[in-house]
C-alpha positions in Angstrom: -72.6 65.3 -49.9 -76.0 63.7 -49.5 -76.2 60.1 -50.7 -79.3 59.0 -52.5 -80.9 55.6 -52.2 -81.4 53.4 -55.2 -85.1 54.5 -55.4 -84.3 58.2 -55.1 -81.5 58.0 -57.8 -82.9 59.7 -61.0 -82.5 58.1 -64.4 -79.4 59.8 -65.9 -81.3 60.1 -69.2 -83.8 62.5 -67.5 -81.3 64.8 -65.8 -82.4 68.4 -65.3 -80.9 71.6 -64.1 -81.9 71.0 -60.5 -79.4 68.1 -60.3 -75.8 68.4 -59.2 -72.8 66.7 -60.6 -71.7 63.7 -58.5 -68.0 64.8 -59.0 -67.8 68.6 -59.0 -71.1 69.6 -57.5 -72.2 72.0 -60.3 -75.6 71.8 -62.0 -76.1 69.1 -64.6 -77.1 70.9 -67.9 -80.5 69.7 -69.3 -80.1 66.7 -71.6 -76.6 65.9 -70.3 -76.1 62.2 -70.1 -72.7 61.3 -68.5 -73.4 58.6 -65.8 -70.9 56.8 -63.6 -71.4 53.7 -61.6 -70.5 53.9 -57.9 -71.4 51.3 -55.2 -74.0 49.7 -57.4 -75.8 53.0 -58.3 -75.8 55.3 -61.3 -74.6 58.8 -60.5 -75.0 61.8 -62.8 -72.1 64.0 -63.9 -72.2 67.3 -65.8 -69.7 66.6 -68.6 -67.4 64.1 -70.2 -64.4 65.5 -68.1 -66.1 64.9 -64.8 -67.3 61.5 -66.0 -63.7 60.5 -66.9 -62.2 61.7 -63.7 -64.8 60.2 -61.5 -64.5 56.9 -63.4 -60.7 57.0 -62.9 -61.0 57.6 -59.2 -63.5 54.8 -58.7 -61.5 52.4 -60.9 -58.3 53.0 -58.9 -60.1 52.0 -55.7 -60.2 55.6 -54.4 -64.0 55.8 -54.1 -63.6 56.6 -50.4 -62.8 60.1 -51.6 -66.5 60.8 -52.2 -67.4 59.6 -48.7 -64.9 61.6 -46.8 -64.7 65.0 -48.5 -66.5 67.7 -46.6 -67.9 69.4 -49.7 -67.8 68.9 -53.5 -64.8 70.6 -55.0 -66.8 73.3 -56.7 -68.3 74.3 -53.4 -65.0 74.3 -51.5 -63.1 76.2 -54.2 -60.6 73.4 -54.8 -59.6 72.1 -58.1 -62.3 70.1 -59.8 -59.8 67.5 -61.0 -57.8 66.3 -58.0 -54.2 65.6 -58.7 -52.7 62.2 -58.1 -50.9 63.6 -55.1 -54.2 64.6 -53.4 -55.6 61.1 -54.2 -52.7 59.5 -52.4 -53.0 61.8 -49.5 -56.6 60.8 -49.0 -55.3 57.6 -47.5 -53.7 59.5 -44.7 -57.2 60.5 -43.4 -58.1 58.6 -40.2 -61.6 58.0 -41.4 -60.2 56.2 -44.5 -57.5 54.3 -42.7 -60.1 52.9 -40.3 -61.1 50.4 -43.0 -57.7 48.8 -43.6 -55.2 50.0 -41.1 -54.6 48.7 -37.5 -52.6 50.3 -34.8 -50.3 48.4 -32.5 -47.6 49.1 -30.0 -44.0 48.6 -31.0 -40.6 50.1 -30.4 -40.9 53.5 -28.9 -44.5 54.2 -29.8 -47.5 53.3 -31.9 -47.0 51.6 -35.2 -49.5 51.1 -38.1 -50.1 47.9 -40.0 -51.8 47.8 -43.4 -52.5 45.4 -46.3 -51.9 46.6 -49.8 -52.4 45.4 -53.3 -49.5 45.9 -55.8 -50.1 46.1 -59.5 -47.4 45.6 -62.1 -45.7 42.6 -60.4 -44.5 40.2 -63.1 -41.8 38.1 -61.4 -40.0 37.5 -58.2 -37.5 40.2 -59.1 -40.3 42.8 -58.9 -41.1 41.6 -55.4 -37.4 41.9 -54.4 -37.2 45.4 -55.9 -40.3 46.6 -54.1 -39.3 45.2 -50.8 -35.8 46.6 -50.9 -37.0 50.1 -52.1 -39.8 50.5 -49.5 -37.8 49.0 -46.6 -35.1 51.7 -47.3 -37.6 54.5 -46.4 -37.2 56.1 -43.0 -40.1 55.0 -40.8 -40.9 51.8 -42.6 -40.2 48.9 -40.3 -41.5 46.0 -42.4 -42.6 45.5 -46.0 -43.3 42.0 -47.4 -44.9 41.1 -50.7 -46.7 37.8 -51.5 -45.7 36.9 -55.0 -48.7 34.6 -55.5 -51.4 37.0 -54.5 -49.6 40.4 -55.0 -50.7 41.4 -51.6 -48.2 43.3 -49.4 -48.0 43.9 -45.7 -46.5 47.2 -44.5 -45.7 48.3 -40.9 -44.6 51.9 -40.4 -44.1 54.6 -37.9 -46.7 57.4 -38.6 -44.5 59.9 -36.7 -41.8 59.5 -39.4 -43.6 58.7 -42.6 -47.1 58.9 -44.0 -48.9 56.1 -45.9 -49.2 58.4 -48.9 -45.4 58.7 -49.0 -45.1 54.9 -49.1 -47.6 54.6 -51.9 -45.8 57.4 -53.8 -42.5 55.7 -53.4 -43.9 52.5 -54.9 -45.3 54.6 -57.8 -41.9 56.2 -58.4 -40.4 52.8 -59.3 -43.1 52.0 -61.8 -45.6 50.1 -59.7 -49.1 50.9 -58.3 -50.2 50.2 -54.8 -53.5 50.8 -53.1 -55.2 49.6 -49.9 -56.4 46.0 -50.1 -60.1 45.7 -50.9 -61.7 42.5 -52.3 -63.6 44.4 -55.0 -60.6 46.4 -56.0 -58.5 43.2 -56.1 -61.0 41.5 -58.4 -60.9 44.5 -60.7 -57.1 44.5 -60.7 -57.0 40.7 -61.4 -59.5 41.1 -64.2 -57.4 43.9 -65.8 -54.3 41.8 -65.4 -55.9 38.8 -67.0 -57.4 40.9 -69.8 -54.2 42.6 -70.7 -52.3 39.3 -70.5 -54.8 37.7 -72.9 -54.6 40.6 -75.3 -50.8 40.4 -75.4 -51.0 36.6 -75.8 -53.5 36.9 -78.6 -51.4 39.3 -80.6 -48.4 37.0 -80.1 -50.4 34.0 -81.2 -51.6 35.7 -84.3 -48.2 37.0 -85.2 -46.6 33.6 -84.6 -49.1 31.9 -86.9 -48.5 34.3 -89.7 -44.7 34.3 -89.3 -44.5 30.5 -89.1 -46.5 30.1 -92.3 -44.1 32.4 -94.0 -41.2 30.6 -92.4 -42.3 27.3 -93.8 -42.4 28.8 -97.3 -38.9 30.4 -96.8 -37.5 27.1 -95.6 -38.9 25.2 -98.7 -37.7 27.9 -101.1 -34.3 28.5 -99.6 -31.6 28.6 -102.2 -34.0 28.9 -105.2 -32.6 31.7 -107.4 -35.8 31.9 -109.5 -37.9 33.2 -106.5 -35.3 35.3 -104.8 -37.3 38.5 -105.0 -40.4 36.8 -103.7 -38.4 35.3 -100.8 -37.1 38.8 -99.9 -40.6 40.1 -100.0 -41.8 37.3 -97.7 -39.0 38.1 -95.3 -40.2 41.8 -95.2 -43.7 40.6 -94.5 -42.5 38.4 -91.7 -40.8 41.4 -90.2 -44.0 43.4 -90.4 -46.0 40.6 -88.6 -43.2 40.2 -86.0 -43.1 43.9 -85.1 -46.4 44.1 -83.1 -45.3 41.0 -81.2 -42.0 42.6 -80.3 -43.3 46.1 -79.7 -46.6 45.2 -77.9 -46.7 41.7 -76.6 -43.2 41.7 -75.2 -43.5 45.1 -73.5 -43.9 43.6 -69.9 -40.4 42.0 -70.3 -38.9 45.3 -71.3 -40.6 47.2 -68.5 -39.4 44.8 -65.9 -35.9 44.7 -67.2 -35.7 48.5 -67.4 -36.9 48.8 -63.7 -34.2 46.4 -62.7 -31.4 48.1 -64.6 -32.5 51.6 -63.3 -32.0 50.3 -59.8 -28.7 48.5 -60.7 -30.2 45.0 -60.4 -30.2 42.0 -62.6 -33.6 40.5 -62.7 -34.7 37.5 -64.8 -36.3 39.6 -67.5 -33.0 41.2 -68.4 -31.6 38.3 -70.4 -35.1 37.7 -71.9 -35.3 41.3 -73.1 -31.8 41.2 -74.5 -32.6 38.0 -76.4 -35.8 39.4 -77.9 -34.4 42.7 -78.9 -31.1 41.3 -80.1 -32.8 38.7 -82.3 -35.4 41.1 -83.7 -32.8 43.9 -84.5 -30.4 41.5 -86.0 -33.1 39.9 -88.2 -34.4 43.4 -89.3 -30.8 44.3 -90.2 -30.4 41.1 -92.2 -33.6 41.8 -94.2 -32.5 45.3 -95.2 -28.9 44.4 -95.7 -29.5 41.4 -97.9 -28.2 38.8 -95.5 -31.5 36.9 -95.6 -30.1 33.6 -94.4 -29.8 35.2 -90.9 -33.5 36.0 -90.4 -35.0 34.5 -87.3 -38.4 36.2 -86.9 -40.0 32.9 -86.2 -37.7 32.4 -83.3 -38.6 35.8 -81.9 -42.3 35.4 -82.1 -42.3 31.8 -80.9 -40.3 32.4 -77.7 -42.4 35.5 -76.9 -45.5 33.4 -77.4 -44.2 30.6 -75.2 -43.0 33.0 -72.5 -46.4 34.8 -72.4 -48.3 31.5 -72.4 -46.1 30.3 -69.5 -46.7 33.4 -67.5 -50.5 33.4 -68.2 -50.7 29.8 -67.0 -48.6 30.7 -64.0 -50.9 33.6 -63.3 -54.0 31.3 -63.3 -52.1 28.8 -61.2 -51.2 31.4 -58.6 -54.8 32.6 -58.4 -55.9 29.0 -58.1 -53.5 28.4 -55.3 -54.7 31.4 -53.4 -58.4 30.3 -53.5 -58.6 30.1 -49.7 -57.6 33.7 -49.3 -60.1 34.8 -52.0 -62.8 32.8 -50.3 -62.3 34.6 -47.0 -62.4 37.9 -48.8 -66.0 37.2 -50.0 -67.4 36.2 -46.6 -68.4 39.7 -45.5 -71.2 41.3 -47.5 -70.8 44.6 -49.3 -74.1 46.1 -48.0 -75.7 46.0 -44.6 -79.2 47.0 -43.3 -78.7 49.5 -40.5 -81.5 50.0 -38.0 -81.9 53.6 -37.0 -83.3 55.0 -33.7 -86.9 54.8 -35.0 -86.5 51.2 -36.2 -86.4 52.0 -39.9 -84.0 50.1 -42.1 -81.3 51.8 -44.3 -79.1 50.0 -46.7 -75.5 51.2 -46.3 -72.1 50.0 -47.4 -70.5 47.9 -44.8 -67.5 50.2 -44.8 -69.7 53.0 -43.3 -70.7 50.9 -40.2 -69.4 52.2 -36.9 -69.2 50.6 -33.4 -72.6 51.0 -31.8 -74.6 50.7 -35.0 -77.4 48.1 -35.1 -77.8 46.0 -38.2 -80.5 43.5 -39.2 -79.3 40.1 -40.4 -81.9 37.8 -42.1 -81.7 34.0 -42.3 -79.1 32.9 -44.9 -77.2 36.2 -44.8 -73.7 36.8 -43.6 -73.1 38.9 -40.5 -71.4 42.1 -41.7 -69.1 42.9 -38.7 -68.1 41.6 -35.3 -70.7 42.3 -32.6 -73.2 41.0 -30.1 -76.8 39.8 -30.7 -79.2 42.5 -29.4 -82.5 40.9 -30.5 -83.6 37.6 -31.9 -82.9 33.9 -31.6 -81.1 31.8 -34.2 -78.1 29.7 -34.9 -74.9 30.8 -36.6 -72.8 28.7 -39.0 -69.1 29.3 -38.4 -68.0 26.6 -40.9 -66.3 28.9 -43.4 -64.1 30.4 -40.7 -63.5 27.5 -38.3 -64.7 24.4 -40.1 -67.2 23.6 -37.4 -70.1 21.7 -39.1 -72.7 22.3 -36.4 -74.2 25.8 -36.1 -74.0 27.4 -32.7 -77.0 28.9 -30.9 -77.2 32.7 -30.9 -79.5 34.7 -28.6 -79.4 38.1 -27.0 -75.9 38.7 -25.6 -74.1 36.1 -27.8 -70.9 37.4 -29.4 -70.9 36.9 -33.2 -68.1 37.2 -35.8 -68.3 39.0 -39.1 -68.4 36.6 -42.1 -70.4 33.9 -40.3 -73.8 33.0 -41.5 -77.2 33.4 -39.8 -79.1 30.2 -40.3 -82.6 30.2 -38.9 -84.2 33.4 -37.5 -83.7 37.1 -38.0 -81.2 38.8 -35.7 -80.4 42.4 -34.8 -76.7 42.7 -34.1 -75.0 45.6 -32.3 -71.7 46.3 -34.1 -68.6 46.2 -31.8 -65.7 46.0 -34.3 -65.5 47.2 -37.9 -62.9 47.4 -40.7 -59.4 46.3 -39.8 -60.4 45.5 -36.2 -62.6 42.5 -37.0 -61.8 38.9 -36.4 -61.8 38.2 -40.1 -59.4 41.0 -40.9 -57.1 39.8 -38.1 -57.1 36.3 -39.7 -56.4 37.7 -43.1 -53.5 39.7 -41.7 -52.0 36.6 -40.1 -52.5 34.7 -43.4 -50.8 37.5 -45.3 -47.9 37.4 -42.8 -47.6 33.6 -43.3 -47.5 33.9 -47.1 -45.1 36.9 -47.3 -42.5 35.7 -44.8 -39.9 33.7 -46.7 -38.3 30.5 -45.4 -34.6 30.3 -45.3 -34.3 28.3 -48.6 -36.4 30.9 -50.4 -34.2 33.7 -49.1 -31.1 31.9 -50.4 -32.7 31.3 -53.8 -33.8 34.9 -54.0 -30.4 36.2 -53.0 -28.7 34.0 -55.6 -30.9 35.0 -58.5 -29.1 38.3 -59.2 -25.7 36.6 -59.1 -27.0 33.8 -61.3 -28.2 36.3 -64.0 -24.9 38.1 -63.9 -23.0 34.8 -64.3 -25.2 33.9 -67.2 -24.6 37.2 -69.0 -20.8 36.8 -68.6 -20.9 33.2 -69.8 -23.1 34.1 -72.7 -20.7 36.9 -73.8 -17.8 34.5 -73.6 -19.6 31.8 -75.6 -20.6 34.4 -78.2 -17.0 35.5 -78.6 -15.8 31.9 -78.9 -18.4 31.2 -81.6 -17.6 34.5 -83.5 -13.9 34.2 -83.5 -13.3 30.5 -83.4 -16.2 28.3 -84.5 -18.8 30.0 -86.8 -19.4 33.8 -86.7 -22.8 33.4 -88.4 -24.2 31.4 -85.5 -22.7 33.4 -82.6 -25.7 35.7 -82.1 -28.2 32.7 -82.1 -26.1 30.8 -79.6 -26.1 33.8 -77.3 -29.9 34.2 -77.7 -30.5 30.5 -76.9 -28.3 30.8 -73.7 -30.1 33.9 -72.5 -33.5 32.4 -72.9 -32.8 28.8 -71.8 -31.3 29.9 -68.5 -33.9 32.5 -67.3 -34.3 31.6 -63.6 -38.1 31.8 -63.6 -38.5 28.3 -62.2 -36.1 29.0 -59.4 -38.1 32.1 -58.4 -41.4 30.2 -58.5 -40.1 27.2 -56.5 -41.1 28.4 -53.0 -43.9 31.1 -53.2 -46.4 28.9 -55.1 -45.8 26.0 -52.8 -46.3 28.1 -49.7 -49.4 29.6 -51.1 -50.9 26.2 -52.0 -50.1 24.8 -48.5 -51.4 27.8 -46.6 -54.6 27.7 -48.6 -55.1 24.0 -48.0 -54.4 24.4 -44.2 -56.8 27.3 -44.0 -59.6 25.2 -45.5 -58.8 22.7 -42.7 -59.2 25.4 -40.1 -55.4 25.6 -39.5 -54.0 29.1 -39.9 -50.2 29.4 -40.3 -49.3 32.9 -39.3 -45.6 32.7 -40.3 -44.1 31.2 -43.4 -41.1 30.0 -41.4 -43.2 27.7 -39.3 -43.8 25.3 -42.3 -40.0 25.1 -42.7 -39.3 24.5 -39.1 -42.0 22.0 -38.3 -40.3 19.0 -40.0 -37.3 19.6 -37.7 -39.3 19.5 -34.5 -38.3 16.7 -32.1 -40.4 17.6 -29.0 -44.0 18.7 -28.6 -44.8 20.5 -25.3 -48.5 20.8 -24.5 -50.3 23.0 -22.0 -53.3 21.5 -20.2 -56.2 23.9 -19.7 -57.8 24.9 -23.0 -55.3 22.9 -25.0 -55.7 19.3 -24.0 -59.0 20.1 -22.2 -62.2 21.8 -23.4 -61.2 24.9 -21.6 -64.5 25.1 -19.7 -63.7 23.8 -16.2 -66.3 23.6 -13.5 -66.1 23.7 -9.7 -67.0 20.1 -8.6 -66.4 20.5 -4.9 -65.6 23.1 -2.2 -63.9 22.4 1.1 -63.9 25.1 3.9 -61.2 25.1 6.6 -62.5 28.1 8.6 -65.8 28.1 10.5 -66.3 31.8 9.6 -66.8 30.7 5.9 -69.4 28.5 4.4 -69.0 27.2 0.8 -71.2 30.0 -0.7 -69.4 32.8 1.0 -65.9 31.4 0.2 -66.9 31.1 -3.5 -68.2 34.6 -3.6 -65.0 36.0 -2.1 -62.9 34.0 -4.7 -65.2 35.3 -7.5 -64.7 38.9 -6.3 -61.0 38.6 -7.4 -61.4 36.1 -10.2 -63.8 38.4 -12.1 -60.7 40.5 -12.9 -59.1 37.6 -14.8 -59.8 36.0 -18.2 -58.3 32.6 -17.2 -60.7 29.6 -17.8 -60.3 28.6 -14.1 -61.3 32.1 -13.1 -64.4 32.0 -15.3 -65.4 28.7 -13.6 -65.4 30.2 -10.1 -67.2 33.4 -11.2 -69.9 31.3 -13.0 -71.0 29.5 -9.8 -70.9 32.5 -7.4 -73.7 34.8 -6.1 -73.8 37.9 -3.9 -70.2 38.7 -4.9 -68.6 41.5 -2.8 -66.5 44.3 -4.2 -62.7 43.8 -4.2 -60.2 46.6 -4.4 -56.5 46.8 -5.2 -56.7 43.6 -7.3 -53.4 42.5 -8.7 -52.9 39.7 -11.2 -49.9 37.3 -10.7 -49.5 35.5 -14.0 -49.5 31.7 -13.5 -50.1 32.0 -9.8 -53.4 33.8 -9.1 -54.8 37.1 -7.8 -54.5 39.2 -4.7 -56.7 42.1 -3.4 -58.7 43.5 -0.5 -62.2 42.8 0.6 -63.8 44.5 3.6 -60.3 45.6 4.7 -58.9 42.0 4.7 -56.1 40.8 2.4 -57.4 38.1 0.1 -55.5 35.7 -2.2 -56.9 33.1 -4.6 -54.8 30.8 -6.8 -52.2 28.1 -6.6 -49.9 26.9 -3.9 -47.1 29.4 -4.8 -49.4 32.3 -3.9 -50.5 31.0 -0.6 -48.9 32.4 2.5 -48.9 29.0 4.2 -48.8 25.4 2.9 -52.3 24.7 1.8 -54.1 21.6 3.1 -55.1 18.8 0.7 -58.3 16.9 1.6 -59.9 14.0 0.0 -62.8 15.7 -1.7 -61.1 15.6 -5.1 -61.2 11.8 -5.4 -64.8 11.7 -4.5 -65.7 14.5 -7.0 -63.4 13.9 -10.0 -60.1 12.0 -10.0 -58.6 14.6 -12.4 -59.8 17.7 -10.4 -57.2 20.3 -9.5 -57.2 22.6 -6.4 -57.5 26.4 -6.2 -57.1 27.9 -2.7 -58.5 30.9 -1.0 -56.5 32.7 1.7 -57.7 35.5 3.9 -55.2 37.5 6.1 -52.6 34.9 5.7 -54.7 31.8 6.4 -56.1 29.3 3.9 -59.9 29.2 4.4 -61.1 27.1 1.5 -60.2 24.8 -1.3 -62.0 24.7 -4.6 -61.7 21.5 -6.7 -62.0 22.3 -10.4 -62.3 19.7 -13.2 -62.0 20.2 -16.9 -63.0 17.6 -19.5 -60.2 16.3 -21.8 -60.9 17.0 -25.4 -62.3 13.9 -27.1 -59.5 13.8 -29.7 -56.7 14.5 -27.1 -55.7 10.9 -26.5 -55.7 10.0 -30.3 -53.6 13.1 -31.0 -51.0 12.2 -28.4 -50.8 8.7 -29.8 -50.4 10.0 -33.4 -47.6 12.3 -32.3 -45.8 9.5 -30.5 -46.2 7.3 -33.6 -44.4 10.0 -35.6 -41.4 9.6 -33.3 -42.0 12.9 -31.4 -41.4 13.2 -27.7 -44.6 14.6 -26.0 -44.4 16.5 -22.8 -47.1 18.0 -20.6 -46.3 21.4 -19.0 -48.9 22.8 -16.6 -49.4 25.0 -13.6 -51.4 22.3 -11.9 -49.7 20.4 -9.0 -47.3 17.7 -10.0 -49.5 14.9 -8.7 -52.5 16.2 -10.8 -50.3 16.6 -13.8 -49.0 13.1 -13.6 -52.5 11.7 -13.3 -53.7 13.7 -16.3 -50.7 12.7 -18.4 -51.3 9.0 -17.5 -54.9 9.3 -18.6 -53.9 10.6 -22.1 -50.8 8.4 -22.5 -48.3 11.3 -22.3 -44.9 9.8 -21.2 -43.6 12.9 -19.4 -45.3 15.6 -17.3 -44.2 18.6 -15.3 -46.6 20.3 -12.9 -46.5 23.4 -10.7 -44.9 25.5 -13.4 -45.2 29.3 -13.7 -45.0 31.0 -17.1 -41.3 31.6 -16.5 -40.8 28.0 -15.5 -42.4 26.8 -18.8 -40.1 29.1 -20.8 -37.0 28.0 -18.9 -38.0 24.3 -19.5 -38.3 24.9 -23.2 -35.0 26.8 -23.3 -33.2 23.9 -21.5 -34.5 21.5 -24.2 -33.4 23.8 -26.9 -29.9 24.1 -25.4 -29.8 20.3 -25.5 -30.3 20.4 -29.2 -34.0 19.7 -29.3 -36.4 21.6 -31.6 -39.6 22.4 -29.6 -43.2 23.0 -30.6 -45.2 24.6 -27.8 -49.0 24.4 -27.9 -50.9 26.6 -25.5 -53.9 28.8 -24.8 -54.3 32.1 -22.9 -52.2 35.1 -21.8 -50.1 32.9 -19.4 -48.7 31.0 -22.4 -47.6 34.0 -24.4 -44.0 34.0 -23.1 -43.3 30.4 -23.8 -45.1 30.6 -27.1 -42.7 33.4 -28.1 -39.7 31.4 -27.0 -40.5 28.0 -28.7 -39.1 27.1 -32.1 -42.7 26.7 -33.3 -45.7 27.9 -31.4 -49.3 26.8 -31.7 -52.4 28.5 -30.2 -55.9 27.3 -29.9 -58.4 29.4 -31.8 -60.4 30.0 -28.7 -57.4 31.4 -26.8 -56.6 35.0 -26.0 -55.8 37.4 -28.8 -52.3 37.8 -27.3 -51.6 34.1 -27.6 -52.8 34.0 -31.2 -50.6 37.0 -32.0 -47.5 35.4 -30.6 -48.2 32.0 -32.2 -46.8 30.7 -35.5 -49.9 28.5 -36.1 -53.5 29.0 -34.9 -56.1 26.1 -34.7 -59.2 28.1 -35.6 -61.5 25.2 -34.9 -59.9 24.2 -31.6 -59.5 20.6 -33.0 -56.3 19.3 -31.6 -56.3 16.4 -34.0 -55.3 18.9 -36.7 -51.8 18.9 -35.2 -50.5 15.6 -36.7 -52.0 16.7 -40.0 -50.0 19.9 -39.8 -46.8 18.0 -39.5 -47.7 16.0 -42.6 -48.4 19.1 -44.6 -45.2 20.8 -43.5 -43.1 17.8 -44.5 -44.8 17.6 -47.9 -44.3 21.3 -48.4 -40.6 21.1 -47.6 -40.3 18.1 -49.9 -42.0 19.9 -52.8 -39.9 23.1 -52.4 -36.7 21.0 -52.4 -37.8 19.1 -55.5 -38.6 22.4 -57.2 -35.3 24.0 -56.4 -33.3 20.9 -57.4 -35.2 20.8 -60.7 -34.8 24.5 -61.4 -31.0 24.4 -60.7 -30.6 21.1 -62.5 -32.4 22.3 -65.6 -30.2 25.4 -65.8 -27.1 23.4 -65.3 -28.0 21.1 -68.2 -29.5 23.8 -70.5 -26.6 26.2 -70.3 -23.9 24.0 -71.8 -26.4 22.5 -74.4 -27.3 26.0 -75.5 -23.6 27.1 -75.6 -22.8 24.1 -77.8 -25.2 25.3 -80.4 -27.6 22.3 -80.2 -30.5 24.5 -78.9 -32.3 26.9 -81.1 -33.8 30.1 -79.5 -37.4 28.9 -79.8 -36.6 25.5 -78.3 -34.9 27.3 -75.5 -38.0 29.4 -74.9 -40.2 26.2 -74.9 -37.9 24.5 -72.5 -37.8 27.4 -70.1 -41.5 27.8 -70.2 -42.1 24.0 -69.5 -39.6 24.2 -66.7 -41.6 27.0 -65.0 -44.9 25.2 -65.6 -43.5 22.0 -64.1 -42.5 23.8 -60.9 -45.9 25.4 -60.6 -47.7 22.1 -61.3 -45.6 20.3 -58.7 -46.5 22.9 -56.1 -50.2 22.5 -56.9 -50.0 18.9 -55.8 -50.0 20.3 -52.3 -53.7 21.2 -52.8 -56.2 18.4 -52.1 -58.1 17.1 -55.1 -61.5 18.6 -55.7 -64.3 16.3 -54.4 -66.2 14.8 -57.3 -69.9 15.1 -57.5 -71.7 11.9 -56.6 -73.1 10.0 -59.4 
């Protein structure tokens, strides 16, 4: 299908027979006016049916259908109206999955990882049901839902199950799932807010009318002169209460029915029983003449209170996830692609491919990861990393999608698009952090079903006691009050809102938690192990001196031979040697020895460059280091078994490193330096920064073994590192932290990433983690304590149903409000 530009798009009011329907491809009859909006443009359709179907497809976030079909349905002979099954199967197409699915190795083969949006989530029980149902599917390895944002992360084996089958399984239990897209999510949130407001409005109107009637009924109770009028007013109250029960309260019934269908007891089961039971009993009382047992005001009031509570909770959850929403809006929707002739074409960012060139004007966001091909400017990375000073960008500079071009126009060659971009990777890590549940959250979640079951049993027993022993006329209302008062909404909200608020706050501070369990474990850490290069230092070492020990080599030749091997490594020390070399020969058979160095062959001679462990003989140590830099470390070059040169490399400690170490020590933490440098160099460096314990000459396996020994002694260890060499020890530590400038492997293995490379964020991270754990514990204690107190009060008959609903709603709002304290206050505008 040929896409038209905005200028070429005809006015739908002037459609003629030469135009084709945007949906089915048939001619648009003269005078037909059935437009649809797609990607900011008006598209013509031939009839109301095509208009409705096209609108439904676009509204569901399935607009990619129109990009990836090979021909309009009328031309291909397929059905003009695609079935929902075909719509779901569109997401199995590789061209569609490129925008939101990443491939990774795992288990016995390739795995797929995608971010989804779920619609229909109303409570934590919905999250539990979806996770249990989807994880039971063959081929699904992981499925986690973030209750605060309704985003889900799914990992599956494409050889066993298709993505469309996963989406269909979610649909089968009454929910809707579609690939995450910022625009689609905004539409879903708008629909959710709109529907919630409509239901709340109906409940409010019904409550006002019923309460006015209730006041009159209370004042006229027992007056025989107005008995017929009172009966009529009770009938009118039933009429006003009916839309509240049959429309406003529908979400409670839907959630409860889903739970019961799957033999689960969610928190909406007792709520639904209370609403239906009170309404049916009151209607029966109206028509049976037992008017003194009419409680329509109780029904409408606790429906109104519950809906108000959930609407405020919805707004609070969205408020807590502001950081995620802000990142979603960094990448523009439209890019200007430069074709081979230099002409500009406006295209959706989703259509960009690696190799495309795009123009980025000053003040605009870069649409995808790439490299500057033309132009000179500066790029502001503050929204991603918190860096206040823009970085220079010239031809050859790598740039990240979502950052802002500040000064001059740039032409960027796209390297990564869709789910492969840096911003998409950060969002996946953020999703993982918010969907992984701490231990206390898992315990609370597992206990919710048992708690609801216990409440139902206790409610039935209390009702029987009231009916047969105390007062039969009050038995039903005591049971209703117990069901409403003890709904475990606050318990379900205690953890997810707190985690979302903290994660959003840390993200704004350029600290990215990638696993929710990290925030739970951090307060238990007793020892902080720090790598040196790239963690405590700037990660940009330079060669400050070269010593030769063989007359056949001069410093330039020795450096060139070392660079011939080091160009095969991404280690910062390797980059320092390569940067200063010229006339570099070609090395063959290069082999990387992690933590030790590299070996290879040059001109038929066996060459090794690296640390002392890799040298075939004990390397010499001369005095050039002290003259060049007291903190310089040696790297040796050996040829055919003889050490021929020593390179002294120095790296500048980070300006905030000493203050960070001091702050960690002040918190009572034990700080240790673990490095591959020689023990003497490690000791000097540790003394410079005030680190009390240092261990040098460690290989990656040695670092991992050191951490395991401390763990065996009962210590909880945080390891901070950078680079591929640190990946094993990062994976083995209780909590791992990687610098944002480190290798992608280190960031993947880490529990926390410092996006801005600012080490002074580490003490702040400990403070946030302790505050989060404190708030979660407060919320859970309050939620449990409230239910422990409310249950016997309701059972004793001192709590009316509407008061029970008010108390439960206030309890939930208190938990959410307490969690929102984890967000920093908004800065006030200066006077």
